[in-house]
TORPA-4810 file (N, C-alpha, C, O; in nm, 3 decimals):
<nodes>
NODE_1_4.608_-7.129_3.116_4.748_-7.060_3.231_4.798_-7.090_3.338_4.745_-7.064_3.445_M
NODE_2_4.872_-7.129_3.329_5.000_-7.192_3.425_4.947_-7.175_3.582_4.953_-7.263_3.668_R
NODE_3_4.888_-7.023_3.601_4.857_-6.998_3.727_4.722_-7.067_3.798_4.701_-7.104_3.914_A
NODE_4_4.643_-7.066_3.681_4.572_-7.149_3.713_4.605_-7.316_3.760_4.578_-7.383_3.860_D
NODE_5_4.655_-7.333_3.674_4.685_-7.466_3.697_4.758_-7.532_3.800_4.735_-7.648_3.834_R
NODE_6_4.857_-7.448_3.858_4.894_-7.445_3.985_4.811_-7.429_4.101_4.816_-7.504_4.199_L
NODE_7_4.723_-7.316_4.086_4.610_-7.341_4.196_4.518_-7.442_4.219_4.449_-7.471_4.317_M
NODE_8_4.535_-7.499_4.079_4.400_-7.610_4.095_4.465_-7.732_4.173_4.423_-7.808_4.260_S
NODE_9_4.624_-7.713_4.086_4.659_-7.866_4.183_4.638_-7.845_4.337_4.577_-7.919_4.413_I
NODE_10_4.717_-7.701_4.373_4.694_-7.668_4.525_4.532_-7.734_4.600_4.510_-7.817_4.688_L
NODE_11_4.474_-7.677_4.541_4.308_-7.722_4.555_4.313_-7.851_4.558_4.308_-7.899_4.672_L
NODE_12_4.324_-7.939_4.456_4.308_-8.102_4.501_4.405_-8.174_4.617_4.377_-8.266_4.694_I
NODE_13_4.538_-8.093_4.600_4.576_-8.170_4.682_4.509_-8.151_4.832_4.498_-8.240_4.916_L
NODE_14_4.469_-8.018_4.845_4.338_-7.990_4.989_4.268_-8.060_4.982_4.245_-8.144_5.068_Q
NODE_15_4.222_-8.050_4.896_4.098_-8.158_4.904_4.095_-8.288_4.942_4.022_-8.333_5.030_K
NODE_16_4.186_-8.359_4.864_4.202_-8.478_4.854_4.303_-8.562_4.936_4.291_-8.685_4.937_K
NODE_17_4.435_-8.482_5.025_4.499_-8.542_5.089_4.605_-8.582_5.008_4.702_-8.508_5.027_G
NODE_18_4.630_-8.682_4.913_4.725_-8.790_4.825_4.680_-8.804_4.701_4.580_-8.875_4.701_K
NODE_19_4.714_-8.762_4.581_4.724_-8.797_4.474_4.797_-8.819_4.358_4.845_-8.710_4.327_V
NODE_20_4.837_-8.920_4.263_4.964_-8.921_4.187_4.956_-8.847_4.065_4.857_-8.788_4.021_T
NODE_21_5.105_-8.859_3.998_5.077_-8.798_3.899_5.012_-8.788_3.796_4.979_-8.686_3.735_T
NODE_22_4.984_-8.943_3.766_4.875_-8.955_3.658_4.768_-8.896_3.679_4.724_-8.822_3.591_K
NODE_23_4.679_-8.919_3.833_4.562_-8.876_3.829_4.548_-8.711_3.851_4.441_-8.659_3.883_E
NODE_24_4.658_-8.645_3.832_4.660_-8.479_3.823_4.624_-8.462_3.673_4.532_-8.390_3.634_L
NODE_25_4.719_-8.548_3.579_4.739_-8.478_3.456_4.611_-8.551_3.409_4.591_-8.527_3.290_A
NODE_26_4.507_-8.642_3.470_4.445_-8.712_3.429_4.305_-8.587_3.397_4.225_-8.563_3.306_R
NODE_27_4.345_-8.528_3.547_4.250_-8.430_3.589_4.213_-8.271_3.517_4.118_-8.204_3.476_E
NODE_28_4.343_-8.269_3.532_4.389_-8.144_3.416_4.405_-8.130_3.287_4.417_-8.024_3.224_L
NODE_29_4.404_-8.236_3.248_4.415_-8.235_3.105_4.567_-8.211_3.042_4.575_-8.183_2.923_E
NODE_30_4.675_-8.219_3.113_4.758_-8.228_3.091_4.854_-8.331_3.059_4.801_-8.441_3.071_V
NODE_31_5.011_-8.339_3.010_5.084_-8.439_3.039_5.125_-8.469_3.187_5.085_-8.400_3.280_S
NODE_32_5.192_-8.555_3.197_5.236_-8.580_3.372_5.423_-8.528_3.378_5.493_-8.517_3.479_S
NODE_33_5.452_-8.512_3.273_5.575_-8.411_3.243_5.570_-8.299_3.280_5.666_-8.230_3.314_R
NODE_34_5.415_-8.258_3.275_5.376_-8.081_3.274_5.363_-8.085_3.409_5.411_-7.996_3.479_T
NODE_35_5.288_-8.201_3.465_5.287_-8.165_3.605_5.383_-8.159_3.745_5.386_-8.096_3.850_I
NODE_36_5.455_-8.259_3.678_5.599_-8.281_3.732_5.649_-8.114_3.767_5.678_-8.074_3.880_L
NODE_37_5.652_-8.019_3.626_5.739_-7.928_3.670_5.656_-7.827_3.757_5.713_-7.752_3.837_R
NODE_38_5.482_-7.827_3.733_5.397_-7.774_3.817_5.479_-7.777_3.971_5.533_-7.684_4.031_D
NODE_39_5.466_-7.927_4.010_5.506_-7.964_4.169_5.641_-7.896_4.191_5.675_-7.837_4.293_L
NODE_40_5.712_-7.912_4.081_5.867_-7.858_4.122_5.823_-7.703_4.122_5.892_-7.640_4.202_D
NODE_41_5.732_-7.626_4.056_5.750_-7.465_4.104_5.681_-7.471_4.206_5.732_-7.387_4.279_A
NODE_42_5.571_-7.531_4.275_5.481_-7.507_4.404_5.585_-7.528_4.522_5.571_-7.487_4.638_L
NODE_43_5.681_-7.592_4.476_5.783_-7.615_4.563_5.855_-7.526_4.603_5.877_-7.504_4.723_S
NODE_44_5.914_-7.447_4.486_6.006_-7.375_4.440_5.940_-7.206_4.531_6.003_-7.113_4.581_G
NODE_45_5.835_-7.224_4.521_5.753_-7.103_4.588_5.718_-7.165_4.715_5.606_-7.184_4.762_M
NODE_46_5.814_-7.189_4.757_5.796_-7.286_4.943_5.633_-7.316_5.003_5.575_-7.278_5.105_G
NODE_47_5.591_-7.403_4.888_5.453_-7.476_4.945_5.562_-7.609_4.932_5.653_-7.652_4.861_I
NODE_48_5.470_-7.645_5.077_5.497_-7.740_5.098_5.462_-7.910_5.031_5.397_-7.997_5.090_P
NODE_49_5.517_-7.921_4.914_5.466_-8.066_4.840_5.542_-8.214_4.854_5.610_-8.252_4.759_V
NODE_50_5.534_-8.270_4.933_5.598_-8.382_4.943_5.561_-8.496_4.797_5.486_-8.495_4.700_V
NODE_51_5.654_-8.577_4.850_5.638_-8.708_4.774_5.650_-8.838_4.808_5.770_-8.865_4.795_A
NODE_52_5.583_-8.947_4.848_5.577_-9.065_4.899_5.596_-9.171_4.796_5.515_-9.185_4.704_E
NODE_53_5.706_-9.250_4.808_5.688_-9.337_4.728_5.597_-9.470_4.760_5.498_-9.484_4.831_R
NODE_54_5.667_-9.554_4.685_5.597_-9.709_4.670_5.424_-9.742_4.614_5.401_-9.700_4.500_G
NODE_55_5.339_-9.792_4.666_5.275_-9.880_4.593_5.155_-9.805_4.622_5.056_-9.803_4.549_K
NODE_56_5.171_-9.731_4.753_5.033_-9.626_4.763_5.085_-9.486_4.795_5.062_-9.409_4.888_N
NODE_57_5.156_-9.477_4.697_5.298_-9.344_4.715_5.207_-9.181_4.639_5.100_-9.201_4.582_G
NODE_58_5.232_-9.115_4.643_5.174_-9.034_4.563_5.231_-8.839_4.624_5.329_-8.818_4.696_G
NODE_59_5.157_-8.755_4.580_5.222_-8.632_4.599_5.095_-8.616_4.764_4.989_-8.671_4.793_W
NODE_60_5.181_-8.513_4.832_5.022_-8.427_4.920_5.123_-8.302_4.972_5.236_-8.265_4.940_R
NODE_61_5.027_-8.259_5.063_5.081_-8.143_5.116_5.158_-8.173_5.272_5.170_-8.280_5.332_L
NODE_62_5.190_-8.075_5.298_5.237_-8.156_5.445_5.149_-8.098_5.554_5.113_-7.981_5.565_L
NODE_63_5.118_-8.212_5.641_4.987_-8.193_5.749_4.995_-8.035_5.799_4.889_-7.973_5.811_D
NODE_64_5.108_-7.977_5.826_5.065_-7.852_5.891_4.947_-7.753_5.779_4.838_-7.696_5.777_E
NODE_65_5.076_-7.789_5.693_4.976_-7.656_5.593_4.870_-7.651_5.559_4.799_-7.552_5.546_Y
NODE_66_4.833_-7.824_5.527_4.649_-7.882_5.523_4.554_-7.822_5.535_4.461_-7.773_5.471_R
NODE_67_4.614_-7.840_5.686_4.516_-7.831_5.815_4.457_-7.720_5.824_4.350_-7.697_5.880_Q
NODE_68_4.561_-7.608_5.742_4.492_-7.439_5.794_4.367_-7.436_5.723_4.302_-7.344_5.773_T
NODE_69_4.308_-7.485_5.642_4.166_-7.453_5.580_4.053_-7.566_5.665_3.936_-7.536_5.685_L
NODE_70_4.102_-7.673_5.699_4.053_-7.782_5.777_4.028_-7.717_5.917_3.928_-7.739_5.985_F
NODE_71_4.097_-7.662_5.940_4.054_-7.568_6.110_3.953_-7.471_6.146_3.901_-7.447_6.255_A
NODE_72_3.932_-7.407_6.001_3.824_-7.269_6.008_3.688_-7.375_6.047_3.627_-7.474_6.007_L
NODE_73_3.693_-7.276_6.151_3.482_-7.285_6.191_3.376_-7.298_6.071_3.444_-7.284_5.969_K
NODE_74_3.284_-7.311_6.046_3.194_-7.347_5.946_3.163_-7.205_5.836_3.153_-7.179_5.716_K
NODE_75_3.152_-7.102_6.056_3.077_-7.006_6.015_3.194_-6.930_5.981_3.137_-6.848_5.908_E
NODE_76_3.320_-6.893_5.979_3.394_-6.842_5.923_3.456_-6.890_5.782_3.541_-6.822_5.726_E
NODE_77_3.413_-6.998_5.733_3.449_-7.019_5.601_3.307_-6.990_5.579_3.332_-6.916_5.483_I
NODE_78_3.167_-6.985_5.587_3.084_-6.911_5.508_3.051_-6.763_5.493_2.965_-6.706_5.426_A
NODE_79_3.144_-6.719_5.574_3.185_-6.536_5.593_3.308_-6.544_5.475_3.374_-6.442_5.457_S
NODE_80_3.331_-6.630_5.418_3.457_-6.564_5.292_3.328_-6.611_5.177_3.360_-6.549_5.076_L
NODE_81_3.237_-6.667_5.155_3.134_-6.626_5.061_3.036_-6.506_5.057_2.944_-6.523_4.976_F
NODE_82_3.034_-6.436_5.097_2.893_-6.318_5.131_2.942_-6.283_5.003_3.060_-6.286_4.970_L
NODE_83_2.821_-6.241_4.914_2.813_-6.205_4.796_2.884_-6.022_4.801_2.840_-5.932_4.873_A
NODE_84_2.991_-6.012_4.712_3.022_-5.880_4.724_2.940_-5.828_4.566_2.910_-5.907_4.476_I
NODE_85_2.914_-5.672_4.565_2.849_-5.665_4.500_2.930_-5.612_4.267_2.990_-5.521_4.212_P
NODE_86_2.885_-5.709_4.240_2.919_-5.704_4.110_2.997_-5.604_4.106_3.114_-5.631_4.134_E
NODE_87_2.958_-5.431_4.065_3.014_-5.338_4.006_3.119_-5.282_4.092_3.183_-5.189_4.043_S
NODE_88_3.146_-5.315_4.199_3.231_-5.299_4.295_3.372_-5.389_4.205_3.467_-5.322_4.164_L
NODE_89_3.368_-5.498_4.190_3.425_-5.558_4.128_3.506_-5.555_3.998_3.626_-5.574_3.982_L
NODE_90_3.402_-5.526_3.902_3.407_-5.467_3.741_3.472_-5.352_3.798_3.582_-5.367_3.744_K
NODE_91_3.482_-5.265_3.856_3.513_-5.130_3.851_3.703_-5.188_3.846_3.777_-5.173_3.749_D
NODE_92_3.755_-5.273_4.019_3.847_-5.347_3.968_3.851_-5.401_3.838_3.965_-5.396_3.791_L
NODE_93_3.815_-5.422_3.807_3.872_-5.551_3.674_3.896_-5.703_3.724_3.994_-5.757_3.673_G
NODE_94_3.824_-5.776_3.810_3.846_-5.852_3.878_3.743_-5.938_3.927_3.759_-6.016_4.020_I
NODE_95_3.582_-5.912_3.831_3.461_-5.959_3.878_3.470_-6.149_3.781_3.434_-6.260_3.820_D
NODE_96_3.494_-6.130_3.731_3.514_-6.296_3.620_3.643_-6.354_3.742_3.623_-6.442_3.827_Q
NODE_97_3.768_-6.283_3.723_3.869_-6.382_3.806_3.799_-6.403_3.952_3.768_-6.520_3.973_P
NODE_98_3.764_-6.292_4.077_3.701_-6.350_4.206_3.564_-6.452_4.211_3.528_-6.498_4.319_F
NODE_99_3.475_-6.490_4.060_3.400_-6.570_4.050_3.474_-6.715_4.020_3.411_-6.809_4.070_Q
NODE_100_3.539_-6.737_3.981_3.658_-6.879_3.956_3.717_-6.886_4.049_3.748_-6.992_4.105_A
NODE_101_3.745_-6.776_4.084_3.868_-6.856_4.270_3.756_-6.859_4.348_3.770_-6.945_4.435_A
NODE_102_3.640_-6.797_4.356_3.524_-6.852_4.462_3.495_-7.011_4.469_3.511_-7.088_4.564_R
NODE_103_3.455_-7.032_4.360_3.428_-7.151_4.284_3.567_-7.262_4.317_3.527_-7.372_4.358_Q
NODE_104_3.674_-7.253_4.308_3.752_-7.335_4.324_3.774_-7.321_4.485_3.828_-7.426_4.519_K
NODE_105_3.759_-7.255_4.576_3.804_-7.225_4.684_3.663_-7.348_4.753_3.662_-7.428_4.847_L
NODE_106_3.558_-7.307_4.646_3.461_-7.453_4.719_3.511_-7.569_4.716_3.526_-7.649_4.808_F
NODE_107_3.537_-7.577_4.609_3.574_-7.699_4.602_3.660_-7.798_4.678_3.662_-7.921_4.685_S
NODE_108_3.739_-7.684_4.741_3.847_-7.740_4.807_3.779_-7.761_4.966_3.879_-7.742_5.035_S
NODE_109_3.713_-7.777_5.023_3.624_-7.702_5.117_3.587_-7.867_5.166_3.513_-7.940_5.100_L
NODE_110_3.647_-7.903_5.282_3.580_-8.042_5.311_3.422_-8.040_5.343_3.343_-7.955_5.384_P
NODE_111_3.414_-8.184_5.301_3.230_-8.186_5.215_3.132_-8.198_5.349_3.010_-8.211_5.339_S
NODE_112_3.198_-8.191_5.468_3.083_-8.173_5.594_3.054_-8.025_5.620_2.962_-7.998_5.698_M
NODE_113_3.155_-7.883_5.536_3.092_-7.740_5.502_3.061_-7.684_5.438_3.012_-7.571_5.438_V
NODE_114_3.101_-7.800_5.321_3.070_-7.727_5.206_2.934_-7.712_5.165_2.924_-7.618_5.086_E
NODE_115_2.861_-7.751_5.181_2.707_-7.715_5.209_2.663_-7.597_5.264_2.583_-7.524_5.206_P
NODE_116_2.719_-7.570_5.389_2.687_-7.501_5.480_2.719_-7.367_5.414_2.635_-7.279_5.432_H
NODE_117_2.846_-7.331_5.328_2.909_-7.250_5.299_2.794_-7.199_5.102_2.796_-7.092_5.040_A
NODE_118_2.729_-7.310_5.075_2.690_-7.320_4.915_2.523_-7.295_4.982_2.437_-7.276_4.896_Q
NODE_119_2.483_-7.295_5.109_2.405_-7.232_5.156_2.416_-7.081_5.169_2.335_-7.005_5.116_K
NODE_120_2.521_-7.039_5.244_2.502_-6.867_5.263_2.530_-6.797_5.196_2.518_-6.682_5.238_F
NODE_121_2.568_-6.808_5.092_2.620_-6.781_4.941_2.494_-6.725_4.861_2.474_-6.615_4.810_W
NODE_122_2.416_-6.842_4.870_2.287_-6.814_4.776_2.153_-6.713_4.874_2.074_-6.625_4.839_K
NODE_123_2.178_-6.769_4.985_2.052_-6.681_5.082_2.078_-6.531_5.158_2.003_-6.457_5.222_R
NODE_124_2.226_-6.522_5.118_2.270_-6.383_5.190_2.320_-6.310_5.063_2.386_-6.362_4.973_I
NODE_125_2.276_-6.174_5.070_2.315_-6.095_4.969_2.386_-5.990_5.038_2.368_-5.990_5.160_Y
NODE_126_2.445_-5.920_5.003_2.482_-5.754_5.045_2.450_-5.695_4.970_2.461_-5.748_4.860_I
NODE_127_2.397_-5.567_4.970_2.374_-5.501_4.824_2.418_-5.355_4.856_2.341_-5.306_4.940_D
NODE_128_2.492_-5.290_4.827_2.534_-5.133_4.834_2.512_-5.054_4.743_2.553_-4.938_4.748_V
NODE_129_2.439_-5.108_4.637_2.442_-5.023_4.535_2.276_-4.918_4.534_2.168_-4.955_4.582_E
NODE_130_2.293_-4.841_4.493_2.134_-4.735_4.524_2.048_-4.764_4.442_2.072_-4.818_4.335_P
NODE_131_1.984_-4.747_4.466_1.827_-4.780_4.361_1.864_-4.728_4.204_1.860_-4.810_4.112_W
NODE_132_1.896_-4.598_4.181_1.952_-4.586_4.045_2.088_-4.597_4.034_2.163_-4.557_4.122_K
NODE_133_2.122_-4.644_3.944_2.316_-4.678_3.905_2.328_-4.551_3.874_2.241_-4.498_3.805_E
NODE_134_2.463_-4.464_3.930_2.513_-4.357_3.910_2.562_-4.361_3.767_2.567_-4.465_3.700_T
NODE_135_2.589_-4.275_3.737_2.663_-4.253_3.591_2.778_-4.233_3.572_2.837_-4.244_3.465_K
NODE_136_2.843_-4.182_3.730_2.970_-4.128_3.751_3.076_-4.234_3.737_3.151_-4.256_3.832_E
NODE_137_3.086_-4.302_3.625_3.241_-4.393_3.637_3.351_-4.291_3.591_3.338_-4.192_3.519_K
NODE_138_3.456_-4.339_3.648_3.588_-4.336_3.636_3.638_-4.372_3.505_3.611_-4.485_3.465_S
NODE_139_3.705_-4.296_3.432_3.823_-4.347_3.329_3.971_-4.403_3.365_4.040_-4.486_3.305_D
NODE_140_3.996_-4.333_3.477_4.130_-4.345_3.502_4.156_-4.495_3.621_4.273_-4.520_3.648_W
NODE_141_4.086_-4.551_3.660_4.071_-4.636_3.753_4.200_-4.745_3.742_4.262_-4.791_3.838_M
NODE_142_4.227_-4.775_3.589_4.332_-4.846_3.594_4.467_-4.826_3.640_4.526_-4.908_3.711_E
NODE_143_4.527_-4.684_3.588_4.609_-4.611_3.616_4.627_-4.599_3.777_4.732_-4.604_3.841_P
NODE_144_4.496_-4.581_3.822_4.516_-4.567_3.960_4.546_-4.709_4.053_4.643_-4.726_4.127_I
NODE_145_4.448_-4.794_4.032_4.522_-4.926_4.056_4.647_-4.971_4.073_4.700_-5.028_4.168_L
NODE_146_4.697_-4.931_3.944_4.855_-4.959_3.915_4.927_-4.880_4.006_5.025_-4.928_4.063_R
NODE_147_4.890_-4.770_4.026_5.008_-4.697_4.098_5.002_-4.753_4.226_5.107_-4.801_4.268_A
NODE_148_4.830_-4.759_4.351_4.839_-4.823_4.434_4.897_-4.942_4.439_4.934_-4.972_4.552_V
NODE_149_4.917_-5.023_4.354_4.986_-5.160_4.353_5.100_-5.177_4.362_5.139_-5.249_4.454_W
NODE_150_5.198_-5.115_4.270_5.337_-5.091_4.288_5.379_-4.917_4.344_5.465_-4.847_4.292_E
NODE_151_5.334_-4.897_4.404_5.343_-4.783_4.499_5.468_-4.719_4.410_5.583_-4.749_4.376_E
NODE_152_5.385_-4.627_4.395_5.430_-4.578_4.242_5.362_-4.386_4.252_5.243_-4.364_4.230_R
NODE_153_5.442_-4.293_4.281_5.345_-4.176_4.286_5.282_-4.158_4.118_5.315_-4.224_4.019_K
NODE_154_5.185_-4.050_4.129_5.051_-4.073_4.058_5.005_-3.922_4.024_4.944_-3.862_4.112_L
NODE_155_5.033_-3.850_3.891_4.993_-3.724_3.905_4.892_-3.683_3.858_4.896_-3.670_3.735_R
NODE_156_4.760_-3.643_3.927_4.665_-3.615_3.896_4.583_-3.465_3.825_4.637_-3.360_3.863_I
NODE_157_4.495_-3.451_3.755_4.405_-3.335_3.738_4.302_-3.358_3.821_4.204_-3.428_3.797_D
NODE_158_4.328_-3.292_3.933_4.191_-3.294_4.011_4.098_-3.179_4.012_4.152_-3.073_3.981_Y
NODE_159_3.934_-3.171_4.050_3.835_-3.106_4.034_3.790_-3.137_4.140_3.737_-3.244_4.172_E
NODE_160_3.822_-2.971_4.252_3.748_-2.993_4.368_3.581_-2.976_4.355_3.497_-3.009_4.272_R
NODE_161_3.581_-2.936_4.428_3.442_-2.911_4.504_3.371_-2.779_4.439_3.266_-2.765_4.376_A
NODE_162_3.486_-2.678_4.484_3.405_-2.544_4.362_3.444_-2.525_4.239_3.455_-2.413_4.191_D
NODE_163_3.472_-2.652_4.164_3.503_-2.643_4.004_3.682_-2.583_3.965_3.729_-2.550_3.856_G
NODE_164_3.746_-2.587_4.093_3.842_-2.559_4.022_3.969_-2.691_4.053_3.983_-2.762_4.152_Q
NODE_165_4.047_-2.687_3.926_4.097_-2.794_3.928_4.271_-2.748_3.932_4.328_-2.643_3.903_R
NODE_166_4.320_-2.881_3.982_4.464_-2.879_4.002_4.558_-2.996_4.021_4.526_-3.103_4.073_K
NODE_167_4.665_-2.968_3.977_4.716_-3.072_3.876_4.843_-3.122_4.018_4.915_-3.034_4.064_E
NODE_168_4.850_-3.225_4.057_4.980_-3.217_4.174_4.997_-3.389_4.177_4.902_-3.462_4.147_Q
NODE_169_5.123_-3.440_4.216_5.196_-3.561_4.211_5.126_-3.585_4.379_5.124_-3.513_4.479_A
NODE_170_5.083_-3.696_4.353_5.033_-3.824_4.516_5.093_-3.883_4.543_5.183_-3.903_4.461_I
NODE_171_5.100_-3.950_4.652_5.149_-4.091_4.680_5.022_-4.179_4.701_4.961_-4.135_4.798_E
NODE_172_4.964_-4.282_4.649_4.840_-4.327_4.660_4.845_-4.476_4.752_4.912_-4.573_4.718_P
NODE_173_4.761_-4.469_4.869_4.775_-4.581_4.961_4.684_-4.657_4.927_4.724_-4.774_4.930_L
NODE_174_4.545_-4.646_4.887_4.438_-4.716_4.909_4.308_-4.619_4.781_4.311_-4.517_4.712_G
NODE_175_4.203_-4.736_4.815_4.100_-4.747_4.764_3.967_-4.746_4.833_3.959_-4.860_4.878_L
NODE_176_3.880_-4.695_4.860_3.771_-4.697_4.994_3.642_-4.684_4.865_3.634_-4.603_4.773_V
NODE_177_3.556_-4.789_4.900_3.445_-4.808_4.821_3.353_-4.753_4.895_3.345_-4.817_5.000_A
NODE_178_3.267_-4.650_4.891_3.150_-4.595_4.997_3.015_-4.602_4.903_3.030_-4.545_4.795_R
NODE_179_2.910_-4.648_4.920_2.815_-4.658_4.891_2.794_-4.648_4.649_2.765_-4.744_4.577_G
NODE_180_2.810_-4.569_4.624_2.841_-4.606_4.492_2.916_-4.546_4.426_2.900_-4.540_4.304_N
NODE_181_3.038_-4.473_4.500_3.157_-4.418_4.498_3.315_-4.465_4.525_3.327_-4.576_4.578_K
NODE_182_3.394_-4.418_4.506_3.488_-4.434_4.473_3.602_-4.366_4.544_3.602_-4.254_4.494_W
NODE_183_3.671_-4.370_4.606_3.759_-4.266_4.698_3.940_-4.322_4.723_3.980_-4.422_4.784_Y
NODE_184_4.016_-4.219_4.656_4.149_-4.265_4.701_4.198_-4.201_4.802_4.177_-4.081_4.821_L
NODE_185_4.267_-4.272_4.874_4.321_-4.218_4.979_4.463_-4.216_4.942_4.501_-4.313_4.877_V
NODE_186_4.582_-4.092_4.978_4.710_-4.074_4.912_4.773_-3.940_4.993_4.703_-3.843_5.025_A
NODE_187_4.875_-3.948_5.013_4.945_-3.891_5.081_4.918_-3.787_4.932_4.891_-3.832_4.820_V
NODE_188_4.935_-3.615_4.973_4.948_-3.519_4.905_5.095_-3.425_4.881_5.196_-3.447_4.947_N
NODE_189_5.087_-3.332_4.789_5.239_-3.278_4.810_5.251_-3.186_4.906_5.339_-3.101_4.888_E
NODE_190_5.180_-3.181_5.013_5.230_-3.150_5.158_5.208_-3.239_5.303_5.167_-3.218_5.417_E
NODE_191_5.260_-3.343_5.228_5.295_-3.470_5.319_5.195_-3.487_5.413_5.234_-3.488_5.530_N
NODE_192_5.044_-3.503_5.388_4.896_-3.501_5.458_4.842_-3.602_5.363_4.867_-3.617_5.243_E
NODE_193_4.758_-3.673_5.449_4.677_-3.821_5.415_4.548_-3.721_5.384_4.488_-3.644_5.459_I
NODE_194_4.532_-3.753_5.253_4.394_-3.721_5.189_4.305_-3.783_5.131_4.361_-3.889_5.102_R
NODE_195_4.185_-3.787_5.087_4.069_-3.849_5.001_4.089_-3.742_4.907_4.108_-3.622_4.921_S
NODE_196_4.080_-3.817_4.808_3.998_-3.798_4.676_3.894_-3.856_4.607_3.894_-3.978_4.592_Y
NODE_197_3.807_-3.790_4.565_3.709_-3.864_4.479_3.708_-3.922_4.369_3.678_-3.831_4.291_K
NODE_198_3.726_-4.057_4.282_3.799_-4.075_4.194_3.705_-4.026_4.094_3.771_-3.958_4.015_V
NODE_199_3.596_-4.028_4.064_3.500_-3.931_3.960_3.515_-3.827_3.934_3.464_-3.782_3.831_N
NODE_200_3.633_-3.708_4.063_3.679_-3.592_3.977_3.810_-3.592_3.949_3.868_-3.495_3.902_R
NODE_201_3.857_-3.685_3.972_3.958_-3.710_3.890_3.939_-3.704_3.740_3.867_-3.791_3.689_I
NODE_202_4.024_-3.560_3.620_4.013_-3.581_3.536_4.100_-3.627_3.433_4.070_-3.639_3.315_C
NODE_203_4.221_-3.654_3.489_4.350_-3.708_3.445_4.458_-3.812_3.539_4.487_-3.757_3.646_S
NODE_204_4.510_-3.921_3.525_4.587_-3.961_3.562_4.722_-4.052_3.520_4.706_-4.155_3.454_A
NODE_205_4.823_-4.019_3.552_4.947_-4.042_3.493_5.011_-4.114_3.582_5.000_-4.075_3.698_V
NODE_206_5.091_-4.230_3.559_5.186_-4.334_3.722_5.279_-4.290_3.660_5.292_-4.293_3.538_V
NODE_207_5.367_-4.236_3.753_5.489_-4.176_3.771_5.608_-4.296_3.749_5.560_-4.408_3.759_L
NODE_208_5.744_-4.293_3.722_5.820_-4.423_3.702_5.897_-4.392_3.907_5.967_-4.478_3.960_E
NODE_209_5.869_-4.287_3.964_5.917_-4.288_4.145_5.840_-4.337_4.174_5.724_-4.351_4.133_E
NODE_210_5.923_-4.389_4.290_5.842_-4.466_4.391_5.824_-4.405_4.494_5.878_-4.294_4.493_K
NODE_211_5.741_-4.441_4.633_5.756_-4.392_4.780_5.711_-4.519_4.853_5.659_-4.623_4.812_F
NODE_212_5.744_-4.478_4.965_5.767_-4.553_5.062_5.649_-4.570_5.152_5.657_-4.465_5.217_V
NODE_213_5.539_-4.638_5.201_5.448_-4.625_5.274_5.440_-4.558_5.409_5.533_-4.608_5.473_R
NODE_214_5.367_-4.455_5.501_5.386_-4.430_5.621_5.380_-4.549_5.711_5.293_-4.635_5.699_P
NODE_215_5.460_-4.553_5.790_5.509_-4.682_5.875_5.348_-4.686_5.980_5.297_-4.582_6.021_E
NODE_216_5.292_-4.819_6.006_5.213_-4.801_6.047_5.073_-4.757_5.990_4.974_-4.748_6.063_G
NODE_217_5.070_-4.735_5.870_4.917_-4.655_5.777_4.848_-4.800_5.742_4.879_-4.879_5.652_F
NODE_218_4.728_-4.813_5.857_4.603_-4.865_5.825_4.499_-4.834_5.775_4.416_-4.780_5.848_D
NODE_219_4.466_-4.858_5.625_4.310_-4.813_5.534_4.196_-4.803_5.647_4.120_-4.709_5.672_L
NODE_220_4.201_-4.871_5.680_4.051_-4.897_5.732_4.048_-4.821_5.872_3.943_-4.795_5.931_S
NODE_221_4.150_-4.794_5.909_4.130_-4.758_6.093_4.141_-4.569_6.022_4.084_-4.483_6.089_S
NODE_222_4.197_-4.536_5.921_4.201_-4.416_5.889_4.097_-4.350_5.822_4.070_-4.234_5.851_Y
NODE_223_4.017_-4.433_5.708_3.870_-4.416_5.684_3.759_-4.429_5.795_3.650_-4.380_5.767_W
NODE_224_3.768_-4.464_5.864_3.733_-4.504_5.978_3.711_-4.357_6.065_3.606_-4.294_6.082_K
NODE_225_3.842_-4.330_6.111_3.849_-4.189_6.207_3.819_-4.064_6.091_3.825_-3.945_6.121_E
NODE_226_3.800_-4.092_6.018_3.856_-3.985_5.930_3.693_-3.923_5.854_3.680_-3.805_5.820_A
NODE_227_3.574_-4.030_5.838_3.457_-3.991_5.855_3.356_-3.987_5.994_3.240_-3.948_5.982_K
NODE_228_3.402_-4.025_6.103_3.348_-3.993_6.216_3.366_-3.868_6.199_3.329_-3.788_6.285_A
</nodes>
């Protein structure tokens, strides 16, 4: 996929500093013409890729842009590699892309901090799963996620704790994983921010109507206050 190749080019430039078109083509197993189109695409996205002419020329990132990752402390870099529970990633449908992205990030690290990050990843694992795996899985995560990403209203059929069901159109603001359960935080029809257990959503339909997120809303702050 082209998106993966663009990311690979960016990471190669990040790590090596300067590379030629032929070197990129050889490493990514594509033609030089394809590499030139990709570099043009990166420039069009606002990424400062520049060409240096001459015998020792090549492609490189502007120093200010390239130094961003190198300026991180090794503890900060290590924190990026904490093992996130696979079940949460699978629920979001990003378990394999996450692993691929993390490996690409490893390859872009400065050589002096890469071993530290590898050690951190292999020796620290955060397990938020219960001892017995829950069977409460939702069939509606895909439309819920779409509504969250696209800021579209979502019509749900929701079963309350007392067993009663109510259909309503809500404005989904985000998802929170707590323990082995997902919660959808949304603005209800009374214009109140509420949380809904995803496994109690009996159906979910993404509507065409878009909404505007409440100004200044912060998902983590809301959740901390709500559970206090």
